[in-house]
C-alpha positions as CSV (number, residue, x, y, z in Angstrom):
1,X,0.0,0.0,0.0
2,X,2.7,2.6,0.8
3,X,4.3,2.0,-2.6
4,X,1.2,1.9,-4.7
5,X,1.1,5.5,-6.0
6,X,4.8,5.3,-7.1
7,X,4.3,1.9,-8.6
8,X,1.3,2.9,-10.7
9,X,2.9,6.1,-11.8
10,X,6.0,4.3,-13.0
11,X,3.9,1.7,-14.8
12,X,1.9,4.4,-16.5
13,X,5.1,6.1,-17.7
14,X,6.4,2.8,-19.2
15,X,3.0,2.3,-20.9
16,X,3.0,5.8,-22.4
17,X,6.6,5.7,-23.6
18,X,7.4,2.2,-24.5
19,X,7.1,1.1,-28.2
20,X,7.8,-2.6,-27.3
21,X,4.6,-4.5,-27.4
22,X,5.7,-7.3,-25.1
23,X,6.7,-4.8,-22.5
24,X,3.3,-3.1,-22.7
25,X,1.6,-6.5,-22.4
26,X,3.4,-7.1,-19.2
27,X,2.5,-3.6,-17.9
28,X,-1.2,-4.3,-18.5
29,X,-0.9,-7.7,-16.8
30,X,0.7,-5.8,-13.8
31,X,-2.2,-3.3,-13.7
32,X,-4.7,-6.1,-13.8
33,X,-3.0,-7.9,-10.9
34,X,-2.7,-4.7,-8.8
35,X,-6.4,-4.0,-9.4
36,X,-7.4,-7.5,-8.3
37,X,-5.5,-7.1,-5.1
38,X,-6.4,-3.5,-4.3
39,X,-10.1,-3.9,-5.3
40,X,-12.1,-0.7,-4.5
41,X,-8.9,1.2,-3.6
42,X,-7.9,1.1,-7.3
43,X,-10.7,3.6,-8.2
44,X,-8.4,6.6,-7.8
45,X,-6.3,5.3,-10.7
46,X,-9.3,4.4,-12.9
47,X,-9.4,7.7,-14.9
48,X,-5.7,7.5,-15.6
49,X,-5.7,4.0,-17.1
50,X,-9.1,3.1,-18.5
51,X,-9.2,5.9,-21.2
52,X,-5.9,4.6,-22.6
53,X,-7.3,1.1,-22.7
54,X,-10.4,2.2,-24.4
55,X,-8.4,4.1,-27.0
56,X,-6.3,1.1,-27.7
57,X,-9.3,-1.2,-28.1
58,X,-11.1,1.3,-30.4
59,X,-8.3,0.9,-33.0
60,X,-8.1,-2.2,-35.2
61,X,-4.8,-4.2,-34.9
62,X,-2.1,-3.0,-37.3
63,X,-0.6,-6.4,-37.5
64,X,-0.7,-9.9,-35.8
65,X,1.6,-8.6,-33.1
66,X,-1.1,-6.2,-31.9
67,X,-3.5,-9.0,-31.2
68,X,-2.1,-10.1,-27.8
69,X,-1.7,-6.5,-26.7
70,X,-5.4,-5.9,-27.4
71,X,-6.3,-9.2,-25.6
72,X,-4.3,-8.1,-22.5
73,X,-6.1,-4.7,-22.7
74,X,-9.5,-6.5,-22.6
75,X,-8.4,-8.6,-19.6
76,X,-7.0,-5.5,-17.8
77,X,-10.0,-3.2,-18.3
78,X,-12.5,-5.8,-17.2
79,X,-10.5,-6.9,-14.1
80,X,-10.3,-3.2,-13.2
81,X,-14.0,-2.9,-13.7
82,X,-14.7,-5.8,-11.3
83,X,-12.3,-4.3,-8.8
84,X,-13.8,-0.7,-8.7
85,X,-17.4,-1.9,-8.9
86,X,-20.5,-1.3,-11.0
87,X,-21.1,2.4,-10.0
88,X,-17.7,3.5,-11.5
89,X,-17.4,0.9,-14.3
90,X,-21.0,0.9,-15.7
91,X,-20.7,4.1,-17.9
92,X,-17.8,2.6,-19.8
93,X,-19.2,-0.9,-20.0
94,X,-21.6,-0.3,-22.8
95,X,-18.9,1.2,-25.1
96,X,-16.6,-1.7,-24.2
97,X,-19.3,-4.2,-25.0
98,X,-19.7,-2.6,-28.4
99,X,-16.0,-2.8,-29.0
100,X,-15.8,-6.5,-28.0
101,X,-18.8,-7.4,-30.2
102,X,-17.3,-5.5,-33.2
103,X,-14.0,-7.3,-32.7
104,X,-15.6,-10.8,-32.5
105,X,-17.7,-10.1,-35.6
106,X,-14.7,-9.1,-37.7
107,X,-13.9,-12.6,-38.9
108,X,-11.0,-13.3,-36.6
109,X,-8.5,-16.0,-37.5
110,X,-8.7,-19.4,-35.7
111,X,-5.5,-18.8,-33.9
112,X,-6.3,-15.2,-32.8
113,X,-5.8,-15.0,-29.0
114,X,-8.4,-12.2,-28.7
115,X,-11.3,-14.7,-29.0
116,X,-10.8,-16.3,-25.6
117,X,-10.0,-13.0,-23.9
118,X,-13.3,-11.5,-25.3
119,X,-15.3,-14.4,-24.0
120,X,-13.7,-14.1,-20.5
121,X,-14.2,-10.3,-20.7
122,X,-18.0,-10.7,-21.2
123,X,-18.2,-13.0,-18.2
124,X,-16.4,-10.4,-16.0
125,X,-18.6,-7.6,-17.2
126,X,-21.7,-9.6,-16.4
127,X,-20.4,-10.4,-13.0
128,X,-19.8,-6.7,-12.4
129,X,-23.1,-5.3,-13.8
130,X,-25.4,-8.1,-12.6
131,X,-29.0,-7.7,-13.9
132,X,-27.9,-4.5,-15.7
133,X,-26.1,-6.7,-18.1
134,X,-29.5,-8.0,-19.2
135,X,-29.8,-5.8,-22.4
136,X,-26.6,-7.3,-23.8
137,X,-27.5,-10.9,-23.4
138,X,-29.3,-11.3,-26.8
139,X,-26.1,-10.1,-28.5
140,X,-23.8,-12.6,-26.7
141,X,-25.7,-15.6,-25.4
142,X,-26.5,-17.2,-28.8
143,X,-22.8,-17.2,-29.6
144,X,-21.9,-19.0,-26.4
145,X,-24.7,-21.5,-26.9
146,X,-23.4,-22.3,-30.3
147,X,-19.8,-22.7,-29.0
148,X,-21.0,-24.9,-26.1
149,X,-23.0,-27.1,-28.5
150,X,-20.2,-27.5,-31.0
151,X,-19.3,-31.1,-31.9
152,X,-16.0,-32.4,-30.7
153,X,-13.6,-33.3,-33.4
154,X,-12.6,-36.9,-32.5
155,X,-11.1,-39.4,-34.8
156,X,-10.8,-43.1,-33.9
157,X,-8.5,-45.3,-36.2
158,X,-6.7,-48.6,-36.1
159,X,-3.1,-48.7,-35.1
160,X,-1.0,-50.7,-37.6
161,X,2.7,-51.4,-37.9
162,X,3.4,-48.3,-40.0
163,X,2.4,-46.1,-37.0
164,X,4.9,-47.6,-34.6
165,X,7.5,-45.1,-33.5
166,X,5.6,-42.2,-35.3
167,X,5.2,-39.7,-32.5
168,X,4.5,-36.6,-34.8
169,X,1.3,-34.9,-33.9
170,X,-0.6,-32.2,-35.6
171,X,-0.5,-28.9,-33.7
172,X,-3.6,-28.5,-31.5
173,X,-4.4,-32.2,-31.7
174,X,-3.8,-34.7,-28.9
175,X,-3.4,-38.4,-29.7
176,X,-4.1,-41.2,-27.3
177,X,-3.4,-44.9,-27.8
178,X,-5.8,-47.3,-26.2
179,X,-6.0,-51.1,-26.0
180,X,-9.6,-52.1,-26.1
181,X,-10.4,-55.6,-24.9
182,X,-11.9,-57.7,-27.8
183,X,-11.2,-55.0,-30.3
184,X,-7.5,-54.3,-30.3
185,X,-5.4,-51.2,-30.3
186,X,-7.0,-47.9,-31.3
187,X,-5.7,-44.4,-31.9
188,X,-7.9,-41.6,-30.6
189,X,-7.2,-38.0,-31.9
190,X,-8.9,-35.0,-30.3
191,X,-8.7,-31.5,-31.5
192,X,-7.9,-29.8,-28.2
193,X,-8.6,-26.2,-29.4
194,X,-12.3,-27.1,-29.9
195,X,-12.4,-28.6,-26.4
196,X,-11.0,-25.4,-24.9
197,X,-13.5,-23.3,-26.7
198,X,-16.4,-25.6,-25.7
199,X,-15.2,-25.6,-22.1
200,X,-14.8,-21.8,-21.9
201,X,-18.3,-21.3,-23.5
202,X,-19.8,-23.6,-20.9
203,X,-18.0,-21.7,-18.1
204,X,-19.3,-18.3,-19.4
205,X,-22.9,-19.6,-19.6
206,X,-22.6,-20.8,-16.0
207,X,-21.4,-17.3,-15.0
208,X,-24.3,-15.6,-16.8
209,X,-26.8,-18.0,-15.1
210,X,-25.4,-17.0,-11.7
211,X,-24.9,-13.3,-12.3
212,X,-27.9,-12.4,-14.6
213,X,-30.5,-15.0,-13.5
214,X,-33.6,-13.1,-14.6
215,X,-32.2,-12.3,-18.0
216,X,-31.2,-15.9,-18.6
217,X,-34.6,-17.4,-18.0
218,X,-35.6,-17.3,-21.7
219,X,-32.6,-19.4,-22.6
220,X,-33.1,-22.2,-20.0
221,X,-34.6,-24.7,-22.3
222,X,-31.8,-24.4,-24.9
223,X,-29.2,-24.5,-22.2
224,X,-30.8,-27.6,-20.7
225,X,-30.6,-29.3,-24.1
226,X,-26.9,-28.6,-24.2
227,X,-25.8,-29.2,-20.6
228,X,-27.7,-32.3,-19.7
229,X,-25.9,-34.5,-22.3
230,X,-22.6,-32.9,-21.2
231,X,-22.9,-34.5,-17.7
232,X,-21.4,-37.6,-19.4
233,X,-19.1,-35.8,-21.8
234,X,-16.2,-38.3,-22.1
235,X,-13.3,-36.2,-23.1
236,X,-12.9,-33.5,-20.5
237,X,-13.9,-33.6,-16.8
238,X,-13.9,-29.8,-16.6
239,X,-16.9,-29.7,-19.0
240,X,-18.8,-32.3,-17.0
241,X,-18.1,-30.3,-13.9
242,X,-19.3,-27.0,-15.4
243,X,-22.4,-28.7,-16.9
244,X,-23.4,-30.0,-13.5
245,X,-23.1,-26.6,-11.9
246,X,-25.4,-25.1,-14.5
247,X,-28.4,-27.3,-13.6
248,X,-29.4,-25.8,-10.2
249,X,-28.7,-22.4,-11.6
250,X,-31.2,-23.0,-14.3
251,X,-33.8,-24.0,-11.8
252,X,-33.1,-20.9,-9.7
253,X,-33.5,-18.5,-12.6
254,X,-37.0,-19.8,-13.6
255,X,-39.8,-17.3,-12.8
256,X,-41.9,-18.3,-9.7
257,X,-45.0,-19.0,-11.8
258,X,-43.3,-21.7,-13.8
259,X,-43.3,-25.1,-12.2
260,X,-39.9,-26.7,-11.7
261,X,-41.0,-30.2,-11.0
262,X,-40.7,-31.5,-14.5
263,X,-37.3,-30.0,-15.0
264,X,-36.1,-31.4,-11.7
265,X,-37.3,-34.9,-12.6
266,X,-35.5,-34.6,-16.0
267,X,-32.3,-33.4,-14.3
268,X,-32.5,-36.1,-11.5
269,X,-32.7,-39.0,-14.0
270,X,-29.6,-37.8,-15.8
271,X,-27.6,-37.0,-12.7
272,X,-28.3,-40.4,-11.3
273,X,-27.0,-42.0,-14.5
274,X,-23.9,-39.7,-14.6
275,X,-22.8,-40.0,-11.1
276,X,-22.8,-43.8,-11.1
277,X,-20.4,-44.0,-14.1
278,X,-18.2,-41.0,-13.1
279,X,-14.6,-42.0,-12.5
280,X,-13.3,-38.6,-11.5
281,X,-13.9,-38.1,-7.8
282,X,-13.9,-34.3,-8.1
283,X,-16.5,-34.3,-10.8
284,X,-18.5,-36.9,-8.8
285,X,-18.5,-34.3,-5.9
286,X,-19.9,-31.7,-8.3
287,X,-22.6,-34.0,-9.6
288,X,-23.8,-34.9,-6.0
289,X,-23.6,-31.2,-5.0
290,X,-25.6,-30.4,-8.2
291,X,-28.2,-32.9,-7.2
292,X,-28.5,-31.5,-3.6
293,X,-28.8,-27.9,-4.9
294,X,-31.5,-29.0,-7.4
295,X,-33.5,-30.6,-4.6
296,X,-33.2,-27.4,-2.5
297,X,-34.2,-25.2,-5.4
298,X,-37.6,-26.9,-5.7
299,X,-40.8,-27.3,-3.7
300,X,-41.6,-30.0,-1.2
301,X,-42.3,-33.4,-2.7
302,X,-41.5,-32.3,-6.2
303,X,-40.5,-35.8,-7.3
304,X,-42.7,-39.0,-7.2
305,X,-42.0,-41.7,-4.6
306,X,-40.4,-44.1,-7.1
307,X,-37.8,-41.4,-8.0
308,X,-37.2,-40.7,-4.3
309,X,-36.4,-44.4,-3.9
310,X,-34.1,-44.3,-6.9
311,X,-32.3,-41.2,-5.4
312,X,-31.9,-43.0,-2.1
313,X,-30.4,-46.0,-3.7
314,X,-28.0,-43.9,-5.8
315,X,-26.8,-41.9,-2.8
316,X,-26.2,-45.1,-0.7
317,X,-24.3,-46.7,-3.6
318,X,-22.1,-43.6,-4.1
319,X,-21.5,-43.4,-0.3
320,X,-20.6,-47.1,0.0
321,X,-18.2,-47.0,-3.0
322,X,-16.5,-43.9,-1.8
323,X,-16.1,-45.4,1.7
324,X,-14.7,-48.5,0.2
325,X,-12.1,-46.6,-1.8
326,X,-11.2,-44.5,1.2
327,X,-10.5,-47.6,3.1
328,X,-8.2,-48.9,0.4
329,X,-6.4,-45.6,0.3
330,X,-5.9,-45.7,4.1
331,X,-4.4,-49.2,3.8
332,X,-2.1,-48.1,1.0
333,X,-0.9,-45.1,3.1
334,X,0.3,-47.5,5.7
335,X,2.2,-49.6,3.2
336,X,4.1,-46.7,1.5
337,X,4.7,-44.6,4.6
338,X,8.3,-43.9,3.7
339,X,7.6,-42.8,0.1
340,X,6.8,-39.0,0.5
341,X,5.5,-38.6,-3.1
342,X,3.2,-41.5,-2.9
343,X,2.0,-40.5,0.6
344,X,1.1,-37.0,-0.8
345,X,-0.7,-38.5,-3.7
346,X,-2.7,-40.8,-1.5
347,X,-3.5,-38.0,0.9
348,X,-5.0,-36.0,-2.0
349,X,-7.1,-39.1,-3.0
350,X,-8.2,-39.5,0.6
351,X,-9.3,-35.8,0.8
352,X,-11.2,-36.2,-2.4
353,X,-13.1,-39.1,-1.1
354,X,-13.9,-37.3,2.2
355,X,-15.3,-34.4,0.2
356,X,-17.5,-36.8,-1.8
357,X,-18.8,-38.4,1.4
358,X,-19.5,-34.9,2.7
359,X,-21.5,-34.1,-0.4
360,X,-23.6,-37.3,-0.1
361,X,-24.4,-36.5,3.5
362,X,-25.5,-33.0,2.4
363,X,-27.7,-34.5,-0.3
364,X,-29.2,-36.9,2.2
365,X,-30.1,-34.0,4.4
366,X,-31.7,-32.2,1.5
367,X,-33.8,-35.2,0.8
368,X,-34.9,-35.5,4.4
369,X,-35.9,-31.8,4.4
370,X,-37.9,-31.9,1.1
371,X,-39.4,-35.4,0.9
372,X,-41.7,-37.1,3.5
373,X,-41.4,-40.4,1.6
374,X,-37.6,-40.3,2.1
375,X,-37.8,-40.6,5.9
376,X,-38.6,-44.3,5.8
377,X,-35.6,-44.7,3.4
378,X,-33.4,-43.0,5.8
379,X,-34.6,-45.1,8.7
380,X,-34.2,-48.4,6.9
381,X,-31.0,-47.6,5.0
382,X,-29.0,-44.6,6.3
383,X,-29.8,-44.9,10.0
384,X,-28.2,-48.4,10.4
385,X,-25.3,-47.4,8.1
386,X,-24.6,-44.4,10.4
387,X,-24.7,-46.5,13.5
388,X,-22.1,-48.7,11.9
389,X,-19.9,-45.7,11.2
390,X,-19.9,-44.9,14.9
391,X,-18.2,-48.2,15.7
392,X,-14.6,-48.8,16.6
393,X,-13.6,-49.7,13.0
394,X,-14.0,-46.1,11.8
395,X,-12.2,-42.8,12.4
396,X,-13.3,-39.3,13.4
397,X,-14.2,-38.4,9.8
398,X,-16.7,-41.2,9.4
399,X,-18.1,-40.6,12.9
400,X,-18.6,-36.9,12.1
401,X,-20.4,-37.8,8.9
402,X,-22.7,-40.1,10.8
403,X,-23.6,-37.4,13.4
404,X,-24.2,-34.8,10.6
405,X,-26.6,-37.2,9.0
406,X,-28.3,-37.8,12.3
407,X,-28.5,-34.0,13.0
408,X,-30.3,-33.4,9.6
409,X,-32.6,-36.4,10.2
410,X,-33.8,-35.0,13.6
411,X,-33.9,-31.4,12.5
412,X,-35.7,-31.7,9.2
413,X,-37.4,-35.0,9.7
414,X,-39.1,-33.8,12.9
415,X,-40.5,-30.8,11.1
416,X,-42.3,-33.2,8.7
417,X,-43.2,-36.0,11.2
418,X,-42.0,-36.1,14.8
419,X,-43.7,-39.4,15.2
420,X,-41.6,-40.9,12.4
421,X,-38.3,-39.7,14.0
422,X,-39.1,-40.4,17.6
423,X,-38.3,-44.1,17.7
424,X,-34.7,-43.3,16.7
425,X,-34.0,-40.5,19.1
426,X,-32.5,-42.4,22.0
427,X,-29.6,-44.0,20.2
428,X,-28.9,-40.7,18.3
429,X,-28.8,-38.7,21.5
430,X,-26.5,-41.2,23.2
431,X,-24.1,-40.9,20.3
432,X,-24.2,-37.1,20.5
433,X,-23.4,-37.2,24.2
434,X,-20.5,-39.6,23.7
435,X,-18.8,-37.5,21.1
436,X,-19.2,-34.0,22.6
437,X,-15.9,-34.5,24.4
438,X,-14.0,-35.6,21.3
439,X,-10.6,-34.1,20.8
440,X,-11.5,-33.7,17.1
441,X,-13.1,-30.3,16.8
442,X,-15.3,-31.1,13.8
443,X,-16.7,-34.2,15.5
444,X,-17.3,-32.4,18.7
445,X,-19.0,-29.6,16.7
446,X,-21.4,-32.0,15.0
447,X,-22.3,-33.5,18.4
448,X,-22.8,-30.1,20.1
449,X,-25.0,-28.9,17.3
450,X,-27.0,-32.1,17.4
451,X,-27.8,-31.7,21.1
452,X,-29.3,-28.3,20.3
453,X,-31.4,-29.9,17.6
454,X,-32.6,-32.6,20.0
455,X,-33.3,-30.0,22.6
456,X,-35.7,-28.3,20.2
457,X,-37.3,-31.4,18.7
458,X,-36.6,-34.3,21.1
459,X,-39.4,-33.7,23.6
460,X,-39.6,-36.0,26.5
461,X,-36.9,-38.3,25.2
462,X,-34.4,-35.4,25.4
463,X,-35.7,-34.1,28.8
464,X,-34.5,-37.3,30.4
465,X,-30.9,-36.6,29.5
466,X,-31.0,-32.8,29.6
467,X,-28.7,-32.5,32.7
468,X,-26.0,-34.6,31.0
469,X,-26.4,-32.5,27.9
470,X,-25.8,-29.4,30.0
471,X,-22.7,-30.9,31.5
472,X,-21.2,-31.8,28.1
473,X,-22.0,-28.4,26.6
474,X,-20.6,-26.4,29.5
475,X,-17.4,-28.6,29.3
476,X,-16.9,-27.5,25.7
477,X,-17.0,-23.8,26.7
478,X,-14.5,-24.4,29.5
479,X,-12.1,-26.3,27.3
480,X,-8.7,-24.5,27.3
481,X,-9.0,-24.6,23.4
482,X,-12.5,-23.0,23.4
483,X,-11.5,-19.8,21.7
484,X,-8.7,-21.2,19.5
485,X,-9.4,-20.8,15.8
486,X,-9.7,-24.6,15.2
487,X,-12.1,-25.0,18.1
488,X,-14.1,-21.7,18.1
489,X,-16.9,-23.1,15.8
490,X,-17.4,-26.0,18.2
491,X,-17.7,-23.5,21.1
492,X,-20.2,-21.4,19.0
493,X,-22.4,-24.4,18.4
494,X,-22.2,-25.4,22.1
495,X,-23.4,-21.9,23.1
496,X,-26.2,-22.0,20.6
497,X,-27.4,-25.3,22.0
498,X,-27.3,-23.8,25.5
499,X,-29.6,-21.1,24.3
500,X,-32.0,-23.8,22.9
501,X,-31.9,-25.6,26.3
502,X,-32.9,-22.3,27.9
503,X,-35.6,-21.7,25.3
504,X,-37.2,-25.1,25.2
505,X,-36.4,-26.7,28.7
506,X,-36.1,-23.8,31.1
507,X,-38.7,-25.5,33.3
508,X,-36.7,-28.7,33.7
509,X,-36.9,-30.1,37.2
510,X,-33.2,-30.1,37.6
511,X,-33.0,-26.4,37.2
512,X,-29.8,-26.8,35.1
513,X,-31.5,-25.4,32.0
514,X,-32.6,-22.2,33.6
515,X,-31.4,-18.8,32.5
516,X,-29.6,-18.2,35.8
517,X,-27.4,-21.3,35.2
518,X,-26.6,-21.1,31.5
519,X,-27.3,-17.4,30.7
520,X,-24.0,-16.1,32.3
521,X,-22.0,-18.6,30.3
522,X,-23.6,-17.5,27.1
523,X,-23.2,-13.8,27.9
524,X,-19.6,-14.2,28.9
525,X,-18.8,-15.6,25.4
526,X,-20.4,-12.8,23.3
527,X,-20.0,-11.9,20.6
528,X,-20.0,-15.1,18.6
529,X,-18.0,-14.8,15.4
530,X,-16.8,-18.2,14.4
531,X,-20.1,-19.5,13.0
532,X,-22.3,-17.0,11.2
533,X,-25.5,-19.1,11.4
534,X,-25.2,-19.8,15.1
535,X,-24.1,-16.3,15.8
536,X,-27.3,-14.9,14.3
537,X,-29.5,-17.2,16.3
538,X,-27.7,-16.5,19.6
539,X,-27.5,-12.8,19.1
540,X,-31.2,-12.5,18.3
541,X,-32.1,-14.5,21.4
542,X,-29.9,-12.3,23.6
543,X,-31.4,-9.1,22.1
544,X,-34.9,-10.6,22.9
545,X,-33.8,-11.2,26.5
546,X,-32.8,-7.5,26.7
547,X,-36.1,-6.2,25.3
548,X,-38.0,-8.5,27.6
549,X,-36.3,-6.8,30.5
550,X,-34.6,-9.9,31.8
551,X,-32.9,-8.8,35.1
552,X,-30.1,-11.3,34.8
553,X,-29.1,-9.9,31.4
554,X,-29.6,-6.2,32.3
555,X,-28.0,-6.4,35.7
556,X,-28.9,-4.6,38.9
557,X,-30.3,-1.1,38.1
558,X,-29.6,-1.9,34.4
559,X,-25.8,-1.7,35.1
560,X,-25.1,-4.0,32.1
561,X,-26.9,-1.7,29.6
562,X,-23.9,0.3,28.5
563,X,-22.0,-2.9,27.7
564,X,-25.0,-4.2,25.9
565,X,-25.3,-1.1,23.8
566,X,-21.6,-1.3,22.9
567,X,-22.1,-4.9,21.8
568,X,-25.0,-3.8,19.6
569,X,-22.8,-1.1,18.0
570,X,-20.1,-3.6,17.2
571,X,-22.6,-6.1,15.6
572,X,-25.2,-4.0,13.9
573,X,-23.2,-3.5,10.6
574,X,-22.0,-7.1,10.4
575,X,-23.4,-10.4,9.0
576,X,-23.4,-11.8,12.5
577,X,-27.0,-10.5,13.0
578,X,-30.0,-10.7,10.7
579,X,-32.0,-7.7,9.5
580,X,-34.8,-8.2,12.1
581,X,-32.2,-8.3,14.9
582,X,-30.6,-5.1,13.6
583,X,-34.0,-3.3,14.0
584,X,-34.3,-4.5,17.5
585,X,-30.8,-3.4,18.3
586,X,-31.7,0.1,17.1
587,X,-34.4,0.2,19.8
588,X,-31.9,-0.8,22.5
589,X,-29.4,1.8,21.4
590,X,-32.1,4.4,21.4
């Protein structure tokens, strides 16, 4: 920061005086990097740099050497626009869009680097302008749709003796040799430039769906026709990944009056097929996440019962296969403990499988939340599976996954049918109590959160163990690690569960759930910052205590009120309180 003015000034001098194109390209790259890092602070340099970039782009390239300089200018001006924000950039955006459109329409050569830079520039402008980009969509979306739909240039030929030792490859073409059982050796040639263009177009469409959702709704049907088949695109995992991310975004951008059920069913069928044949764990994660987001984007019970059963079967199969692979990797890690490179590779595989298991548990939670008919599937399939994961043969990761699934089952399942969940509460609560004291912060967090959920929905079953729950939650807050970064989220969840105990079991015979027992612990740990969701809940409850005139909170003769007002001042402009709580805080602050 102290050197920024001098640095920008010197770069500007180089840009204005240098006649070497490669030097100017590097200067523009430097400006783009500085803008990305400085963000809004870069606005004071905007009027010194952007006019030069606009002038450069307004002139056609004198020769082929000018093309990359223009491409770098496109990158630079759009990254600056994203950094300084819509208010400053919007007046120049329309003129820039016209320049980009004119350039792309000028019959560029196939090897012109400007093409990809133009496509990326459009995506950045859309991200900056949001719905104000809407008027430009008809000029650019058809181009991207055509690019995304382009057929891949793939040639499959026999491999004969004449090809042995011939490693020459055409530029822009990748050649693979495969031995196919029962068929023989085959040569597969793929034109990589087409793959790159297709991948970039898909990525820009995803960006438009996310940043200009209302404007993209007329294109949903065509996008669906392109993206759904790409879920099983065989030649590039990146395209499968992007296609999966587009599906929930399409559902989200549909107008409220248009039913989403038919589209969800169509998507679900193809996701189920794709995820079961996906060999890339990272893409499999995206597919399962895509499924979960599609479920959450639609109404309750949007799929028929037979599809709910198919979804349950698919999720269980993906979970079991990932768990099996994770076990094999763990075994291999022990066998190659002295080979650092192999250990690192296996660790990456292990982390990939863990993320896939996390995504499956999230998807199971979404199904519990949205489908009453899924609750019996959970009880018959996932409940016994989770009990098994809590056994001695599994580690903290698997135990945490089991508790997270139980937490969702109790929280969301109880809101649909408490009677259906009640028979399973006792073993679930016992597991939560057992793992609250875990040395693993993530496992302890899942347990602490679950006790709060059970306090809210567990009724008489939970009341029987409420004193033990209090003991475990208080122990978390008194842990010497309670405020350490790695453990702070666990502490936040414990405090939130204490507030739920006060709210739902304050009349417990033991007296342990009363405000005078747990309230001081909660108040002593404010504000909560490590977990935004739990912070919002706790802060709202505390504000309600203040407005209700709770003497324990306000103190004798309202002696705590100045500290409460100061707390409100610190929190009112943060994301740690919701809008309703902010209004209540204004009343407290006077």
